[in-house]
Backbone bond lengths (Angstrom), bond angles and torsions (degrees), N, CA, C in turn:
res aa  C-N    CA-C-N  psi(-1)  N-CA   C-N-CA  omega(-1)  CA-C   N-CA-C  phi
1 X - - - 1.460 - - 1.539 111.40 -
2 X 1.356 116.46 -42.32 1.466 121.47 176.14 1.521 108.15 -124.38
3 X 1.315 116.11 132.64 1.464 120.31 -179.41 1.524 108.50 -139.28
4 X 1.332 116.24 114.65 1.466 122.18 178.18 1.520 108.91 -117.39
5 X 1.337 115.93 131.41 1.460 120.80 -177.04 1.522 110.29 -129.87
6 X 1.334 115.18 117.02 1.474 122.44 173.83 1.528 112.04 53.26
7 X 1.332 117.01 40.65 1.467 120.34 178.88 1.525 110.42 -62.57
8 X 1.322 114.67 134.99 1.456 120.76 -179.06 1.523 109.06 -142.37
9 X 1.329 115.94 138.10 1.454 120.20 176.21 1.512 109.28 -137.03
10 X 1.337 114.31 122.60 1.458 121.47 179.77 1.524 109.83 -115.06
11 X 1.314 115.63 142.99 1.461 122.64 170.01 1.529 106.49 -122.03
12 X 1.325 115.86 92.25 1.454 119.11 -173.16 1.514 109.89 66.02
13 X 1.326 116.18 -123.54 1.466 120.72 179.43 1.524 112.77 -86.59
14 X 1.331 115.86 -7.31 1.471 119.34 -177.60 1.522 110.35 -90.94
15 X 1.336 115.92 128.35 1.460 121.54 177.64 1.526 108.09 -100.55
16 X 1.338 116.23 108.95 1.463 120.91 -178.11 1.516 111.87 -81.22
17 X 1.334 116.21 -37.51 1.470 122.02 177.81 1.518 107.81 -136.24
18 X 1.337 115.47 132.31 1.462 119.85 -174.53 1.522 110.86 -129.60
19 X 1.331 115.71 106.68 1.458 120.88 170.22 1.508 116.20 65.89
20 X 1.339 118.90 38.35 1.461 121.05 -179.40 1.524 110.59 -76.95
21 X 1.317 115.48 125.66 1.462 122.29 178.08 1.522 108.91 -130.55
22 X 1.331 116.18 126.17 1.455 120.37 177.17 1.527 108.73 -165.47
23 X 1.317 115.79 164.74 1.462 121.33 176.18 1.519 108.46 -138.33
24 X 1.322 115.52 154.21 1.458 121.89 179.63 1.524 107.71 -132.19
25 X 1.318 116.98 126.15 1.456 121.77 -178.57 1.520 111.51 -81.29
26 X 1.315 116.03 159.35 1.452 120.47 178.34 1.524 110.51 -60.42
27 X 1.343 116.00 133.52 1.451 121.69 179.37 1.516 114.57 80.04
28 X 1.323 117.37 5.07 1.457 121.51 -177.83 1.528 110.18 -94.97
29 X 1.340 115.88 149.64 1.464 121.70 171.31 1.521 107.33 -107.24
30 X 1.321 115.94 117.78 1.462 122.46 -174.74 1.524 108.50 -113.95
31 X 1.317 116.54 118.01 1.460 121.32 -178.79 1.514 111.67 -92.42
32 X 1.339 115.86 142.51 1.457 122.20 174.37 1.520 106.69 -123.35
33 X 1.345 116.72 116.59 1.455 120.80 -176.85 1.527 110.00 -127.56
34 X 1.324 115.32 164.11 1.452 120.19 179.54 1.514 109.77 159.84
35 X 1.324 117.96 167.06 1.467 120.93 178.99 1.522 111.01 -69.54
36 X 1.337 115.69 169.05 1.457 119.68 175.20 1.524 109.95 -56.99
37 X 1.338 116.03 137.18 1.458 120.31 179.30 1.508 114.41 82.72
38 X 1.350 117.18 8.40 1.466 119.94 -177.53 1.516 112.76 -75.89
39 X 1.350 117.61 -18.66 1.459 120.59 -179.28 1.512 113.69 108.73
40 X 1.344 116.91 9.66 1.469 120.74 -176.27 1.528 111.31 -63.69
41 X 1.336 116.59 -54.68 1.469 120.48 -176.57 1.518 111.17 -63.95
42 X 1.324 117.40 -39.21 1.467 120.60 177.55 1.523 110.49 -60.73
43 X 1.324 116.55 -41.90 1.460 120.80 178.32 1.523 111.05 -62.39
44 X 1.329 116.76 -45.99 1.461 120.26 -178.81 1.524 111.19 -64.97
45 X 1.327 117.30 -37.33 1.464 119.84 179.08 1.529 111.50 -68.90
46 X 1.321 117.44 -33.54 1.469 119.13 174.64 1.523 110.24 -66.64
47 X 1.339 117.34 -39.86 1.462 120.22 177.27 1.525 111.16 -61.92
48 X 1.340 115.45 -38.00 1.465 120.37 -177.14 1.520 112.94 -80.18
49 X 1.327 117.74 -2.62 1.458 120.95 179.88 1.509 113.83 79.04
50 X 1.344 117.56 13.62 1.463 121.04 -180.00 1.523 112.19 -88.68
51 X 1.319 116.77 -19.88 1.463 122.17 175.57 1.524 108.21 -127.71
52 X 1.299 116.40 136.04 1.462 120.32 177.30 1.522 109.55 -85.11
53 X 1.328 118.05 125.14 1.463 119.85 179.40 1.528 111.10 -62.93
54 X 1.322 116.15 145.17 1.458 120.62 171.38 1.524 109.81 -72.66
55 X 1.315 115.57 -31.34 1.460 120.87 178.07 1.506 110.34 -155.10
56 X 1.320 116.04 164.78 1.448 121.14 179.61 1.518 112.46 84.74
57 X 1.322 115.84 -179.01 1.455 121.62 -177.35 1.520 110.59 -136.03
58 X 1.329 115.35 156.46 1.459 121.27 174.61 1.519 108.44 -144.89
59 X 1.325 115.56 134.68 1.457 121.30 178.41 1.521 110.03 -132.03
60 X 1.315 115.45 144.87 1.457 122.74 173.27 1.519 107.47 -124.30
61 X 1.320 116.01 122.77 1.464 122.25 -177.00 1.525 111.34 53.77
62 X 1.340 116.11 37.16 1.454 121.32 178.48 1.514 114.52 77.97
63 X 1.324 117.64 5.13 1.466 121.84 -178.33 1.520 110.20 -110.84
64 X 1.326 116.03 138.42 1.459 120.60 176.22 1.519 109.70 -59.81
65 X 1.325 116.70 140.14 1.463 120.82 -174.72 1.523 113.45 -68.12
66 X 1.314 117.71 -11.09 1.462 119.78 179.99 1.532 112.44 -92.66
67 X 1.336 117.61 1.50 1.463 120.28 -176.13 1.519 111.72 -92.87
68 X 1.329 115.81 152.40 1.459 121.74 176.47 1.519 110.94 -64.03
69 X 1.326 116.80 -37.30 1.462 121.01 -179.45 1.532 111.25 -60.18
70 X 1.336 116.41 -38.06 1.458 119.48 178.44 1.525 110.62 -65.40
71 X 1.321 117.45 -44.08 1.463 120.70 -176.55 1.529 112.00 -62.75
72 X 1.328 116.45 -25.83 1.459 119.76 178.17 1.526 111.63 -68.98
73 X 1.327 117.36 -19.48 1.459 121.80 -179.33 1.524 112.13 -103.72
74 X 1.333 116.35 8.34 1.461 120.73 -172.51 1.522 111.85 -120.73
75 X 1.328 115.54 140.11 1.455 121.98 168.26 1.517 108.28 -118.31
76 X 1.337 117.53 124.48 1.472 121.02 -175.43 1.522 109.67 -119.78
77 X 1.322 116.14 131.33 1.456 122.71 177.07 1.524 108.46 -122.70
78 X 1.345 117.94 103.70 1.465 119.86 179.32 1.525 111.14 -75.53
79 X 1.326 116.02 163.62 1.464 120.12 179.26 1.527 110.97 -61.43
80 X 1.307 116.40 -43.77 1.458 121.63 174.88 1.526 107.53 -107.22
81 X 1.322 116.44 123.29 1.454 120.04 -173.27 1.528 110.43 -132.65
82 X 1.336 117.86 77.86 1.472 120.18 178.65 1.528 110.70 -61.05
83 X 1.324 115.53 138.86 1.454 121.41 179.77 1.531 109.68 -112.27
84 X 1.329 116.25 164.35 1.462 121.24 176.31 1.525 107.94 -79.00
85 X 1.325 116.58 99.76 1.454 121.14 -164.48 1.520 114.55 -70.47
86 X 1.319 118.65 -15.61 1.455 120.54 177.23 1.524 111.84 -84.31
87 X 1.331 116.55 -11.13 1.458 120.96 178.99 1.522 110.74 -86.88
88 X 1.325 115.81 160.84 1.461 121.92 169.05 1.531 108.24 -94.08
89 X 1.339 118.02 165.06 1.466 118.53 176.12 1.527 113.01 -53.72
90 X 1.320 117.42 -40.46 1.464 120.55 -177.93 1.526 111.01 -67.42
91 X 1.340 117.52 -47.47 1.468 119.27 -179.06 1.525 110.96 -67.54
92 X 1.325 116.80 -33.70 1.468 121.62 178.78 1.530 110.68 -65.39
93 X 1.315 116.61 -47.25 1.462 120.22 -179.35 1.526 111.43 -69.26
94 X 1.317 117.05 -35.25 1.454 120.17 177.03 1.523 110.62 -63.75
95 X 1.333 116.05 -38.56 1.463 120.94 178.31 1.532 110.29 -59.23
96 X 1.330 116.93 -45.30 1.465 119.98 -178.83 1.532 111.33 -74.22
97 X 1.311 117.07 -31.63 1.464 119.33 175.11 1.524 110.30 -62.04
98 X 1.329 116.94 -39.50 1.465 120.74 177.36 1.527 110.97 -63.81
99 X 1.344 116.33 -38.72 1.466 119.65 179.09 1.527 111.35 -62.62
100 X 1.327 116.19 -33.33 1.463 120.95 -179.64 1.528 112.39 -91.63
101 X 1.330 116.42 4.20 1.476 121.54 -179.37 1.528 112.31 58.81
102 X 1.329 116.11 36.33 1.456 120.46 175.32 1.528 107.87 -78.41
103 X 1.324 119.18 126.09 1.465 120.77 179.26 1.522 111.56 -52.97
104 X 1.322 117.12 143.38 1.459 122.59 -172.73 1.526 112.48 -56.61
105 X 1.347 117.95 -43.94 1.459 120.16 -178.01 1.531 111.22 -67.70
106 X 1.350 116.09 -37.91 1.471 120.47 177.33 1.523 110.06 -66.83
107 X 1.334 116.82 -44.17 1.458 121.36 -179.38 1.522 111.20 -61.29
108 X 1.333 116.47 -43.15 1.464 120.47 -179.03 1.519 111.26 -60.70
109 X 1.325 116.09 -47.86 1.457 119.92 179.66 1.521 111.27 -64.25
110 X 1.332 116.14 -42.19 1.467 120.67 -176.37 1.519 110.85 -66.78
111 X 1.334 118.52 -44.83 1.464 120.06 -175.68 1.529 110.87 -67.89
112 X 1.336 117.59 -40.31 1.468 119.11 179.58 1.520 110.80 -69.45
113 X 1.320 116.89 -39.55 1.460 120.12 178.54 1.521 110.95 -63.17
114 X 1.328 117.40 -43.54 1.465 120.93 -178.57 1.525 110.92 -67.63
115 X 1.331 117.47 -44.85 1.463 120.43 179.56 1.526 111.19 -63.89
116 X 1.324 116.60 -35.12 1.467 119.49 176.34 1.521 110.64 -66.82
117 X 1.341 116.87 -42.09 1.465 120.49 178.67 1.530 110.60 -63.65
118 X 1.315 116.55 -33.92 1.463 121.39 178.59 1.527 112.41 -82.11
119 X 1.339 115.48 -0.75 1.459 122.16 -179.73 1.524 111.72 54.31
120 X 1.331 115.01 44.67 1.459 120.09 178.03 1.527 109.50 -92.67
121 X 1.291 115.60 117.74 1.456 120.35 175.32 1.525 110.00 -90.29
122 X 1.323 116.06 175.54 1.470 121.36 175.02 1.531 111.38 57.20
123 X 1.320 115.98 55.05 1.459 120.73 -178.30 1.525 112.74 -66.18
124 X 1.322 116.64 -18.60 1.461 119.61 -179.53 1.522 112.67 -104.82
125 X 1.316 117.46 8.48 1.467 120.99 176.58 1.530 109.32 -79.24
126 X 1.316 118.08 145.21 1.454 121.20 177.73 1.535 109.58 -63.44
127 X 1.312 115.16 140.73 1.462 120.00 -178.66 1.525 111.68 -61.38
128 X 1.330 116.78 -32.77 1.461 120.24 179.61 1.508 113.56 -65.14
129 X 1.333 116.84 -17.79 1.467 121.28 179.89 1.520 112.36 -98.55
130 X 1.324 117.28 6.89 1.460 121.01 -176.75 1.519 111.77 -97.65
131 X 1.336 115.34 157.00 1.464 121.18 175.63 1.525 109.99 -71.51
132 X 1.332 115.58 167.40 1.454 119.77 179.03 1.521 111.49 -62.61
133 X 1.336 116.43 -38.84 1.457 119.46 179.45 1.517 112.44 -64.39
134 X 1.341 116.80 -40.79 1.458 120.41 178.49 1.525 110.79 -66.50
135 X 1.339 116.77 -40.04 1.467 120.19 177.49 1.521 110.88 -62.73
136 X 1.351 115.68 -37.51 1.463 118.75 -179.29 1.530 110.49 -65.60
137 X 1.315 116.09 -37.20 1.462 119.34 177.50 1.525 110.92 -63.92
138 X 1.341 116.40 -39.46 1.465 119.67 177.81 1.528 110.32 -64.57
139 X 1.341 116.32 -39.94 1.473 119.89 178.76 1.527 110.76 -64.22
140 X 1.326 117.17 -37.40 1.466 120.21 176.33 1.524 109.97 -65.06
141 X 1.327 116.37 -43.14 1.472 119.89 177.71 1.526 110.76 -60.54
142 X 1.324 116.88 -37.76 1.465 120.60 177.47 1.524 110.77 -61.78
143 X 1.320 117.16 -39.25 1.473 120.46 -178.84 1.520 112.05 -66.68
144 X 1.341 116.39 -14.95 1.470 120.61 -176.46 1.522 113.00 -108.12
145 X 1.334 117.77 -1.91 1.454 120.51 -171.35 1.526 112.52 -63.56
146 X 1.340 117.37 -27.81 1.466 120.94 179.01 1.522 112.39 -96.28
147 X 1.357 116.23 11.24 1.468 122.38 -179.88 1.524 111.01 49.44
148 X 1.346 117.49 58.37 1.470 120.47 -175.64 1.526 112.05 -74.43
149 X 1.321 115.22 155.86 1.461 120.96 175.08 1.526 111.63 -81.79
150 X 1.351 115.96 -27.38 1.465 121.83 -174.94 1.526 109.45 -122.67
151 X 1.323 116.22 135.49 1.457 122.21 177.51 1.525 109.26 -122.59
152 X 1.318 116.24 134.38 1.460 122.01 174.64 1.519 106.90 -118.66
153 X 1.328 115.89 111.18 1.463 122.20 -175.10 1.534 109.57 -115.51
154 X 1.321 116.06 114.96 1.465 122.38 179.15 1.526 108.18 -101.35
155 X 1.331 116.10 108.25 1.461 122.31 -179.66 1.533 111.63 50.26
156 X 1.326 118.25 60.54 1.467 119.65 -175.97 1.517 114.50 -62.06
157 X 1.342 117.80 -24.60 1.463 120.52 -177.96 1.525 112.19 -107.99
158 X 1.314 117.69 18.95 1.463 121.55 -176.00 1.527 111.55 -61.12
159 X 1.338 115.83 126.08 1.456 121.55 173.72 1.508 115.79 74.99
160 X 1.333 118.30 10.02 1.456 120.78 -177.86 1.528 110.70 -92.98
161 X 1.331 116.29 157.32 1.456 120.25 176.47 1.531 109.56 -69.12
162 X 1.336 117.98 160.34 1.473 120.64 -174.30 1.526 113.69 -56.49
163 X 1.329 118.04 -40.04 1.459 120.24 -177.99 1.525 111.33 -65.07
164 X 1.352 116.32 -47.11 1.461 120.12 178.99 1.524 110.77 -66.89
165 X 1.327 116.25 -38.17 1.464 120.74 178.18 1.525 110.83 -57.49
166 X 1.329 116.56 -49.41 1.461 120.05 -179.46 1.520 111.15 -61.76
167 X 1.336 116.54 -36.51 1.456 118.65 -179.92 1.526 111.12 -68.02
168 X 1.339 116.67 -42.24 1.464 120.76 179.34 1.524 110.33 -62.69
169 X 1.321 117.41 -41.56 1.467 121.09 178.87 1.525 110.61 -64.31
170 X 1.328 116.82 -43.71 1.463 120.06 178.56 1.522 111.39 -63.94
171 X 1.327 116.95 -38.08 1.457 120.24 179.06 1.529 110.47 -66.72
172 X 1.330 116.61 -40.82 1.461 120.66 177.44 1.522 110.42 -62.11
173 X 1.322 116.25 -39.90 1.462 120.44 178.06 1.526 110.46 -63.86
174 X 1.329 116.94 -38.11 1.459 120.66 178.50 1.528 110.85 -64.79
175 X 1.334 116.95 -38.09 1.465 120.71 177.22 1.525 110.52 -60.34
176 X 1.329 115.98 -40.46 1.465 119.53 177.90 1.525 110.76 -64.64
177 X 1.326 116.85 -41.15 1.458 120.43 178.90 1.524 111.42 -65.56
178 X 1.329 116.22 -25.42 1.463 121.27 177.39 1.531 112.33 -82.12
179 X 1.338 116.99 0.13 1.459 120.41 174.43 1.509 116.37 102.41
180 X 1.349 117.42 4.21 1.455 119.13 177.67 1.529 110.00 -73.46
181 X 1.318 115.86 144.67 1.464 121.48 172.72 1.522 107.46 -92.84
182 X 1.338 117.36 126.88 1.462 120.68 -170.45 1.522 110.86 -128.89
183 X 1.328 115.32 130.32 1.464 121.78 167.13 1.522 105.69 -105.33
184 X 1.312 116.14 126.34 1.466 121.97 -163.97 1.526 109.39 -132.31
185 X 1.323 116.86 124.73 1.463 121.35 177.12 1.518 109.23 -118.29
186 X 1.325 116.83 137.23 1.462 120.45 177.99 1.516 109.61 -159.19
187 X 1.333 115.76 147.92 1.461 120.01 174.34 1.525 111.22 -82.53
188 X 1.333 116.63 -25.94 1.451 120.10 178.03 1.522 108.41 -78.47
189 X 1.327 116.35 102.25 1.464 120.01 -173.20 1.524 112.83 -72.52
190 X 1.331 117.43 -19.56 1.456 119.53 174.26 1.527 110.05 -63.77
191 X 1.337 116.27 -39.89 1.462 119.92 178.09 1.530 110.61 -65.36
192 X 1.323 116.26 -43.21 1.463 120.40 179.03 1.528 109.82 -61.39
193 X 1.314 116.02 -44.26 1.465 120.98 -178.39 1.527 111.16 -63.44
194 X 1.328 116.96 -33.89 1.460 120.57 -175.45 1.514 113.07 -80.44
195 X 1.344 117.91 -20.08 1.464 119.45 -170.74 1.527 114.10 -118.81
196 X 1.338 118.39 -23.31 1.468 120.25 -169.50 1.526 112.80 -92.60
197 X 1.338 114.82 141.67 1.460 121.23 174.01 1.523 110.72 -80.09
198 X 1.328 116.55 -41.73 1.464 121.99 176.84 1.524 108.92 -137.03
199 X 1.333 115.04 160.54 1.461 120.95 -175.67 1.519 109.88 -137.52
200 X 1.338 115.91 139.99 1.462 121.86 169.30 1.525 107.86 -112.20
201 X 1.310 115.90 131.14 1.466 121.46 177.53 1.517 108.10 -101.73
202 X 1.337 116.66 123.17 1.460 121.83 -179.84 1.522 110.51 -107.75
203 X 1.312 115.07 146.80 1.462 121.44 174.63 1.520 108.35 -155.12
204 X 1.315 116.42 129.61 1.461 122.66 178.17 1.527 111.35 53.63
205 X 1.340 115.49 41.78 1.456 120.21 174.19 1.504 116.19 83.87
206 X 1.321 117.44 -0.02 1.461 120.62 -178.58 1.522 111.35 -121.28
207 X 1.334 115.90 151.41 1.456 120.82 166.81 1.520 106.82 -82.10
208 X 1.334 115.54 113.68 1.465 119.66 -174.52 1.527 112.31 -100.13
209 X 1.332 117.29 -13.33 1.467 120.83 175.26 1.515 107.58 -159.96
210 X 1.336 116.18 145.70 1.457 120.30 -179.21 1.514 109.65 -154.37
211 X 1.317 116.33 139.56 1.448 120.60 177.91 1.510 110.71 165.36
212 X 1.346 116.78 179.73 1.456 117.23 174.28 1.527 108.48 -78.10
213 X 1.317 116.45 171.23 1.459 119.83 -171.19 1.523 112.06 -64.70
214 X 1.328 117.27 -35.67 1.467 119.90 178.25 1.527 110.98 -66.39
215 X 1.329 116.40 -40.47 1.463 120.35 179.56 1.522 111.15 -66.33
216 X 1.320 116.61 -43.14 1.468 119.74 178.53 1.524 110.64 -64.78
217 X 1.315 116.66 -39.31 1.456 120.94 177.32 1.524 110.74 -61.76
218 X 1.328 116.73 -44.64 1.464 120.54 -178.77 1.520 111.44 -65.21
219 X 1.340 116.71 -36.10 1.463 120.40 -176.04 1.523 112.39 -81.57
220 X 1.333 116.12 -42.19 1.470 119.57 -170.36 1.522 114.03 -120.50
221 X 1.326 117.40 -8.58 1.456 119.71 -176.49 1.519 113.11 -92.76
222 X 1.291 114.46 -173.68 1.456 121.53 179.67 1.524 108.91 -134.51
223 X 1.318 115.56 149.49 1.456 121.16 174.04 1.520 108.67 -110.40
224 X 1.330 115.27 128.87 1.462 120.71 179.22 1.526 108.91 -119.32
225 X 1.334 115.35 150.12 1.459 120.78 179.34 1.527 108.66 -122.02
226 X 1.321 115.30 128.38 1.459 121.43 174.93 1.529 107.20 -99.93
227 X 1.325 115.87 113.07 1.461 121.12 -176.70 1.532 108.92 -105.53
228 X 1.331 116.23 122.35 1.468 122.02 -179.03 1.520 109.63 -104.36
229 X 1.329 115.60 125.74 1.463 121.38 -178.08 1.527 110.47 -124.80
230 X 1.347 115.45 160.72 1.475 119.89 -179.91 1.515 112.45 -85.17
231 X 1.334 116.56 -11.47 1.466 120.96 178.76 1.523 109.24 -128.87
232 X 1.299 115.86 159.76 1.470 120.69 -178.76 1.526 110.02 -77.20
233 X 1.346 115.26 131.71 1.465 122.20 173.76 1.527 107.49 -124.08
234 X 1.337 116.78 -179.69 1.461 120.61 -176.69 1.529 110.76 -60.39
235 X 1.339 115.85 136.21 1.459 123.96 175.80 1.526 113.98 66.93
236 X 1.323 118.09 14.67 1.463 121.26 179.88 1.522 110.61 -85.13
237 X 1.334 114.74 152.78 1.463 121.31 173.76 1.530 107.78 -124.57
238 X 1.338 115.51 144.93 1.464 119.21 -179.14 1.525 109.90 -72.91
239 X 1.327 115.73 135.45 1.460 119.92 -179.51 1.525 109.21 -153.57
240 X 1.339 116.01 117.09 1.470 122.64 175.37 1.527 112.89 53.70
241 X 1.308 116.04 43.49 1.461 120.50 175.53 1.510 114.95 85.65
242 X 1.340 118.14 -9.09 1.465 121.94 176.40 1.523 108.95 -119.84
243 X 1.330 115.88 -167.24 1.459 121.19 178.88 1.527 109.09 -125.63
244 X 1.329 115.72 133.70 1.471 120.97 -177.09 1.525 109.68 -111.40
245 X 1.328 115.66 131.53 1.459 122.12 176.65 1.522 108.50 -125.47
246 X 1.342 117.05 129.43 1.464 120.90 177.76 1.513 109.61 -97.70
247 X 1.343 116.56 127.83 1.461 122.10 178.14 1.526 108.17 -133.74
248 X 1.349 115.79 166.84 1.468 118.97 -173.66 1.522 114.44 -119.16
249 X 1.324 117.64 16.20 1.466 119.52 177.29 1.518 109.19 -156.04
250 X 1.350 115.57 159.04 1.458 119.61 177.74 1.527 111.28 -68.48
251 X 1.334 117.34 -29.34 1.463 119.77 175.46 1.523 110.10 -61.65
252 X 1.355 115.69 -40.59 1.466 119.79 179.10 1.528 111.17 -68.99
253 X 1.348 116.18 -32.05 1.470 119.67 175.47 1.528 109.42 -61.29
254 X 1.335 117.10 -45.54 1.468 121.36 -179.14 1.529 110.70 -65.87
255 X 1.332 116.73 -35.58 1.467 119.82 177.34 1.523 110.54 -64.76
256 X 1.337 116.29 -39.61 1.464 120.40 178.42 1.521 110.28 -66.69
257 X 1.341 116.48 -40.20 1.464 120.41 177.69 1.539 110.80 -59.85
258 X 1.326 114.81 -46.59 1.473 119.69 -179.87 1.520 110.91 -62.10
259 X 1.355 117.07 -42.47 1.461 120.73 -179.79 1.530 111.05 -63.26
260 X 1.330 116.34 -38.89 1.463 119.81 179.33 1.524 110.71 -65.85
261 X 1.323 116.99 -43.98 1.463 120.76 -179.56 1.525 110.76 -65.90
262 X 1.345 117.71 -37.74 1.466 120.94 178.01 1.522 111.15 -64.47
263 X 1.348 115.76 -27.53 1.467 119.72 179.82 1.524 111.87 -91.91
264 X 1.341 116.85 9.11 1.455 120.29 177.35 1.514 114.18 86.16
265 X 1.327 118.24 15.18 1.453 121.34 -179.64 1.511 111.76 -120.23
266 X 1.317 115.09 -160.86 1.462 119.94 179.95 1.525 110.77 -156.35
267 X 1.322 115.39 165.77 1.463 122.08 174.58 1.525 107.83 -85.10
268 X 1.348 116.21 129.35 1.466 119.88 -179.56 1.531 112.54 -109.06
269 X 1.326 117.53 -14.00 1.468 119.17 179.62 1.524 109.19 -165.19
270 X 1.326 116.07 146.85 1.470 122.52 173.92 1.524 107.15 -134.31
271 X 1.317 117.34 123.07 1.457 121.71 -179.07 1.528 109.57 -119.21
272 X 1.326 114.89 134.51 1.462 121.02 -179.46 1.523 109.74 -98.85
273 X 1.313 116.63 134.12 1.458 122.59 177.82 1.523 109.78 -123.95
274 X 1.335 116.35 133.27 1.461 121.89 176.11 1.524 109.84 -104.85
275 X 1.316 115.85 155.11 1.462 120.42 177.34 1.518 110.03 -63.20
276 X 1.332 116.33 142.33 1.459 120.91 173.27 1.521 109.09 -75.39
277 X 1.341 116.36 167.33 1.463 119.81 176.82 1.523 110.31 -60.65
278 X 1.321 117.38 -34.26 1.468 119.81 178.37 1.525 110.69 -62.63
279 X 1.335 117.42 -42.52 1.467 120.65 178.22 1.521 110.83 -65.53
280 X 1.339 116.60 -40.69 1.460 120.41 177.02 1.519 110.27 -60.70
281 X 1.337 115.78 -46.38 1.465 120.60 179.52 1.527 111.27 -58.39
282 X 1.324 117.06 -44.53 1.463 120.47 -179.81 1.530 110.68 -64.92
283 X 1.321 117.40 -38.29 1.468 120.59 177.76 1.525 111.24 -62.83
284 X 1.341 116.19 -42.17 1.467 120.10 178.63 1.519 110.19 -64.98
285 X 1.344 116.60 -45.49 1.461 120.56 -178.25 1.527 111.35 -63.26
286 X 1.331 116.37 -42.05 1.461 120.04 -178.74 1.522 111.78 -69.28
287 X 1.328 115.91 -29.13 1.469 119.30 179.46 1.521 111.38 -71.37
288 X 1.344 116.54 -18.46 1.456 119.74 179.63 1.509 112.57 62.99
289 X 1.341 116.46 33.88 1.460 121.42 -177.39 1.512 110.92 -60.26
290 X 1.316 117.61 134.16 1.467 122.89 174.15 1.519 108.43 -117.59
291 X 1.327 116.11 137.82 1.460 120.57 -178.70 1.508 110.96 91.38
292 X 1.293 117.13 147.31 1.451 121.90 -173.83 1.518 110.46 -71.72
293 X 1.334 115.61 137.12 1.443 121.67 171.94 1.514 108.11 -118.85
294 X 1.320 117.41 111.01 1.460 121.20 176.57 1.513 106.89 -93.66
295 X 1.311 117.26 93.52 1.457 119.29 -174.81 1.515 109.30 -70.98
296 X 1.319 114.41 151.18 1.455 120.07 -179.59 1.518 113.30 90.60
297 X 1.330 118.47 0.23 1.460 120.85 -179.95 1.533 109.18 -118.40
298 X 1.328 114.33 127.75 1.467 120.32 176.46 1.513 112.42 53.15
299 X 1.331 114.86 38.39 1.461 118.81 176.52 1.496 113.61 84.12
300 X 1.312 117.84 -3.28 1.460 119.37 -179.39 1.528 110.49 -82.57
């Protein structure tokens, strides 16, 4: 559905994006994460046809991203999305429906259905009088007015309160379940971890790691074991009437078991913990990896 090859964007001597290559399958949610200035927004804008690449190619549904036909299949939500504040949500969405040549009866049904799903009240209130969360919901509805197959969402929950943030994330997840293909960028890695099928990590304009969450965990994460014993052993801390020891290998688990038995006790529980996406991201960033790593392919 989305195919980007060697995307590059230069601003004079500054290279904002260098050689980004990735693909996104139909119905997939693809996350793009990285520190500020990593090239995430520039990449998304090139995909959306808002920036012309200095080099490389990008296609959506087999169409070049600079074509009108491609834009008809795309819904784009930028991180900052100023609205026409004198308009109401209904007049605003109708305006964009007209731009996309959506028939009036279809547009009316679609805009009311979407606003209802987003639980947006006050459909006739001026946008300038609405909260940031309400405006964000209207911007999301705008991205759906042409019923696109592909959605590109750059920080959809940026600056929103926790309740609205959770609702926006859940709504985005529902869109994916409905078959939309989504490219999703967010600084909150918990949201990315909860919604994305695969993730690309960007740093200094490059994709430095890419794969599904299990593959990234296996390549860059760590596995920890929490061993609970009835007696105190080395490095244990008391917890809920037992003693907990954290170790990083099964050999260490067996050593803890032996130590507990030698002290007249036993192991009562072993819990496995995997690194979060945030920990994986920090490991990749600290490693200073250069060049794309597609984990899970050919042993990588």
